[in-house]
N, C-alpha and C positions, 0 to 999 in steps of 0.2 A: 382580213384580206379584202381589198377593195374589188368591187365588181368590174370585170373587164368587158368593155363594149367592143365587139368585133366590127371592123370596118364593113359598111354595108356592101361595098363593091366586091367583097370576098366571101359573102355569105354562102355556105354550101346548102344543099338541099336538106341535109339533116338538122340544120338550125331551125328552131321552132318557128321563127317568123317566116323564113323562106319556105319551109314546108307548108305553112298555111297559105301563102301567096300562090304556090303552085297548085295545091290540092283544092283550092277553092274554085278553080276552074272546072266547071261541070264536065267538060269533055274529057279532061285528064282523070278526074275522080271516077267517072263512070267507066272509063277504059281500065283503070286500075281494079275496080271491083269485078268487072267482067273477066279480066285475065285471072284474078285470084280465084274466083268461084266457078268459072267456066259456064256461066249462064248469061243470057242477054238481059240487059236492063233497059227497058223501053224508054224510061224517063226518070230523071232525078227530080223529085218534087221540091225538095228543100235542101239547101246547103247552107250551113251556118258556120262561119269562121269563129273559132274560140267562143262557143256558146257557154253561157253561165247557167248552171243548174243549182240553185240554192234551195235547200229544203225549208229552212227557217233561219232566223237570225242567230240561233244558238248552235247550228250545225255547221260543219265545214262545207264550204261550197265546192262544186265541181266545175272545172273550166275545160271544156272539150275542144280539142283542136279542130276536128271536122265532124259535123253532125249531119248525116244525110238520111233522108227518108224517101222511100218510094212505096207503092202499095204493098202493105202487110210486112214490110221489112224496114228496120232502122239499122244504120251503120254508124259506128263511132270509130274514127281513124285517128290514131295517136302516133306521134313521132317520139321515140325514147332514145336520146343520144347518149345518155349516161346510165350506167348500171344502177338498178334499184332492186334491192333485196326483197322488198315487200310488194313486188309487181302483182302477184296473184291476189293479194288482199286489195290492192288498188283497183284491179279489174272487178272484183266483187262489189266495191263501193260504187264504182261508176255504173255497174249494172243496176244496183238499187236505185240510184238517182235517175237513171234513164226510165226505168219502170214507173217511178213516181211522176216523172214528167208526162209520160203517156197517159197515166190515169187521170191527171189533171184535165186532159182534153176530153174527159167523159167516157173513156174506153173501158168497158167491163173486163173483168179478168180473162174470160175466155176469148176476148178479141184482142188482147195484148199482142202487138206485132212481134215477129221474130226479131231478136237483136243480135248484132254482130259487133263485138268489141275487138278491134284490130290494133295491136301495137307493132310498130315497125321498129325494131331494136338495132342499134348500131353496135351490137355485141351479141354474143350467144348466151341467152338467158339461162340455158340449162347445160351449156358446155357439151352438148351431144352432137353437134355438127350439122343438124338439120336446118334447111332454109325455112321450113314451116313447122310449127308446133300447133296442134289443135286439141282443145279440151274435149273430152268425152265423159259423160256422167251415166252411171248405171244404178239401178235399184238392186241392192244386194238381195240374194235368194229369189228374186222374182225373174231373174234371168232376162231382163229387158232394159233397154236404154231409158234415160230420164228425158222425157219429151216436154221440157218446160219452155222450149222456144228460144233459149239463150245459147249463145256461142262465144267462145273466146279463142282468138288466134294470135299467135306471136310469129312475126317474121324476123329472121336473123340474117343481117347483111354480112356476117362473117361465117357463112355456111361452108361446109365441106361436102354435104349431101344435098344436091339440088333437087328436092322433092316438090318443086312447083313448076309452073310453066316457064319456058325460056324468057318470056316478056317480064315476068316478075323477078326472075333472076338478074336480068339486065338492070331493072329498076333498083334492085338491092346492090348491084355492083356500082351503080352511079352514086348511090348514097354512101357507100363505103369509101370509094376512091375520090369523089368529087373531081373527076378527070373529064374536063370539057373537050379534050383532044380526041377522045374515043368516038368512033363512028358506030353508033348502036344500030341494030337491025330492026328492033321492035318499035312500034308506034309510040308505046308507052314511055320508054326511056328517051326517045327522040323528042317527044312533046315536053317531057319534063325538063330536059336539058335546054330546049328553046325558051321555055317559060322562065327558067332560072335567069338566062341571059337578059330577057326582056325586063325582068324585075330589077336586076341590078342597074339597069340604065334608066329606070323611072325615078326622077328626082322627087316627085310628090311622095311616092311610096318610101323612098329613102328618108324623107323628112318625118314621115309617120313612124318609121322604124326608130329613128333617133329620139323622137319624143317618148316612145314606149320604153326604150332602153335607159333613157335618162331617169324616167320615173322609177324603173326597177333599181337602177344604181342608187337613187336617192333613198329608196325604201331599204335597200341593203345596208347603206351607210347608217340610216337611222336605226335599223335593227342591231347593227354592230355597236353603234353608240350606246344604245339602251342595254345591250348585252354586256358591254364593257362596264357600264355604270352599275348594273346589277352585280356583275362579277366583282367589282371593286367593293361594293357594299357588303356582299356576301363574304368576300375574302377578308375584309376588315373585321367583320363580325367573327368569322371563324378564327382569324388571327388574334383578336382580343380574347376569345374564349380559351384558345390554346396558350396564348401568352399568360393569361390569368392562371391557368392550370399549372403551367410550367413554373410560373412565379411562385405560386403556392407551394409547389413541390420543392422548389429550390429554397424558398423561405423557410419551409418546415424543416428541410435538411440543415440549412444554416442555423436555424433556431435550435435544432436538436444538438448540433455540434457546439454552438455557444453555450447552450444550457448545460450540456455535459461538461464543458470546460469550467463553467462557473460552479457547477455542482462539485466537481472534483476539487476545485480551489477552496470552496466553502467547506467541503468535507474534510479536506486536509487541515484547514484552519481549526475547525471544530475538534478534529482528532487531536491536533497539537495542544489546544487549549484544555481538552479533557485529560490528556496524558499529563500535562503540567499540574492540573488541579489534583489528580489522583496521587501524584508524587507529593504534593503539598499535604494532603490529608494524611498520607502514610507517615510523613515526618511528624505531623502534629500528634497523631495517635501514639507514636513511639515516645514522644515526650510526655504525653498525658499519662502513659503507663509508668512513667518514672515519677509521677506526682508533681510535675511542674505546673505552675500557674499560667494563666492566659498571657499575662504581661511578660513573663519570662520567655514563654514560647515565642511570642511576637518579636521580642528582642533578639532572640537566638536565631530565628529564621529571617530576621530583617524584613518583617512584614508588618503592616499596620494592624492594630488591635481589632479594627472593624472587619478585617478579613479573617483573623484567627478566631474571634469569638463565636460566630455562627457555627463554625466547624466543630469547635470544642463542645458546644451545647448539644449538638446532634450526636457527636461521638460518644458522649457519656451514656447514651441509651444503648450503645453496643459494646460497652465495656464488659468483661476485660479482653474479649477477643478482637474487638476493633476491626470488623469486616469493612475494608476500605471501599469496595464497590457498593456495598449496601448503604454506607454513609453517604457516598456520592449520590446515589439514587434518591435518598431521603432529602438531601439538600436540593436537588434539582426539582423534586415535586413541591417542596416548600417554597422554594424561591428560584424559578427557572433562570438559567444564565442568559 
């Protein structure tokens, strides 16, 4: 399935690109954090749009949508437009990456800043209806909370229980509906809507968006092409293996059937030949018991002397009873048919 590029002029706030363009505005980002946590933020020292945190060349890199730092606190704000089952594990991985990033700056463990990982979800991650979910950690048996300075918050734009400030609820409403006709009362939603409109009219930003999307589309197609190639190779290999197995099974079955048929035919032929030979031995023995010579027996049975003579020589050893089966066995051992 080919990667779909959404027209720049229709990008909603929940789109990763538009979300970054809006939230990289320090005044909007600061207002969002103040409304969410209920405390004043004097100054945002650093705002990074799509910051890369890569531990090493062998590990999976982390690309953060918004990375904000102010004294003693670090905020990572992410937009999650589609459901992800491993969201909690992803938060864990992001947390570890942020901690290592801070330690690179020479910060000792005891001075690691408080971190707030915030995911704004355009779906209900726990299907419980709350607009806000916040992680709490406790030490079992110690009856105390875990004060490691890490926080994880999930916002749900499809809430039924508005357990956050009205400003955050309006912000979530705008994310969910993308309705520019609504007149919002909070500064946060108003500024976010105004910034979305400004971004959509900015041709330079639109060109940047298309370049990024075309790169993603190219990467998706290349991945699809490689996946198709690998799939074909694996499919061919599996097909050959299965075909070979089926072929062997069918061949074995056909071989058994043909072998059985040939065996029956050969068995029937041998049986007929044995029966005819036993009958001949019986006739020869009857004539020997009457004292007839080999030449007379051959003449009466209309057989060649070369056929009659070996039987007569062996049969003499079994006289006078002339056991036909024993004579036959003796002849076979001496001269197999």
